[in-house]
C-alpha positions in Angstrom: 0.0 0.0 0.0 1.5 3.3 -1.0 2.6 5.6 1.7 0.8 9.0 1.7 3.9 11.3 1.6 4.0 14.9 2.4 6.7 17.2 1.0 8.6 16.9 4.2 8.3 13.1 4.5 9.1 12.6 0.9 12.2 14.8 1.1 13.3 12.9 4.3 12.7 9.6 2.6 14.7 10.5 -0.5 17.5 11.8 1.8 17.6 8.5 3.6 17.7 6.5 0.3 20.5 8.7 -0.9 22.5 8.0 2.3 22.2 4.3 1.5 23.6 4.7 -1.9 26.1 7.6 -1.3 29.7 7.1 -2.0 31.8 6.8 -5.1 31.7 3.0 -5.4 28.3 1.7 -4.2 26.4 2.2 -7.5 29.2 0.7 -9.5 29.2 -2.4 -7.2 25.4 -2.6 -7.6 25.6 -2.6 -11.4 28.1 -5.4 -11.4 25.8 -7.5 -9.2 22.5 -6.8 -10.9 20.8 -9.6 -12.7 21.4 -12.2 -10.0 25.1 -12.2 -10.6 27.2 -13.6 -7.7 30.8 -12.6 -7.7 33.9 -13.4 -5.6 35.6 -10.5 -4.0 38.6 -10.8 -6.4 36.2 -10.7 -9.4 34.6 -7.4 -8.1 38.0 -6.0 -7.4 39.1 -6.7 -11.0 35.9 -5.4 -12.4 36.2 -2.0 -10.7 39.5 -0.4 -11.6 40.7 2.2 -9.2 39.0 0.8 -6.0 41.3 -0.2 -3.2 40.8 -3.5 -1.4 40.1 -1.5 1.8 37.4 0.6 0.1 35.7 -2.4 -1.5 35.6 -4.2 1.8 34.2 -1.1 3.5 31.5 -0.6 0.9 30.5 -4.3 0.8 30.2 -4.4 4.6 28.1 -1.2 4.7 25.8 -2.5 1.9 25.5 -5.9 3.7 24.6 -4.1 7.0 22.0 -2.0 5.0 20.4 -5.2 3.6 21.4 -4.5 0.0 24.2 -7.1 -0.5 24.4 -10.6 0.9 27.8 -12.2 1.7 28.0 -15.9 1.0 30.8 -17.8 2.8 31.8 -21.2 1.5 33.6 -23.1 4.2 36.4 -24.7 2.3 40.2 -24.3 2.0 41.1 -21.8 0.8 38.0 -19.9 2.0 35.7 -18.7 -0.7 33.5 -15.6 -0.2 31.0 -14.4 -2.8 28.7 -11.4 -3.0 25.2 -11.1 -4.5 22.3 -8.7 -4.1 19.4 -9.4 -1.7 16.0 -9.3 -3.2 15.6 -5.8 -1.9 18.9 -4.8 -3.5 17.9 -6.3 -6.8 14.7 -4.3 -6.6 16.8 -1.2 -7.1 17.5 -2.1 -10.7 14.2 -0.6 -12.2 14.6 2.6 -10.2 18.2 3.1 -11.4 17.2 2.2 -15.0 14.5 5.0 -14.7 17.2 7.4 -13.5 19.4 6.6 -16.4 16.5 7.1 -18.8 15.7 10.4 -17.2 19.3 11.6 -17.4 19.6 10.6 -21.0 16.7 12.9 -21.8 18.6 15.9 -20.6 19.3 18.5 -23.3 22.9 19.8 -23.1 23.2 23.2 -21.4 24.9 26.0 -23.4 28.0 25.4 -21.2 28.0 21.7 -22.2 27.7 22.4 -26.0 30.9 22.3 -28.0 32.4 25.6 -29.2 31.5 26.6 -32.8 33.9 24.8 -35.1 34.9 22.2 -32.5 33.6 18.8 -32.0 33.0 17.1 -28.7 
């Protein structure tokens, strides 16, 4: 049942959602895990150039604590740990697709347009 939002509660709700997704790496991690993909830590690390091990660990732990990512530990030698999205995390996909569609509809501002005689 939809929640009857007021301007204030809607703004607060959006702010809380953005806090869950804030940071340079969380959305990139999400896009690598969408579609039911389950990846080992090392696979994620290779797939995201520029992220440090420490930062990837921090982001995955935070997303796990927030209920977006699930950590799957396989008790074997050597240990194997995989990451996938929870159902709730996977449910973000249509919302992010809608944001991408919305952003693609943006007309370039005058400042974004190439100078006359120059190509972008």
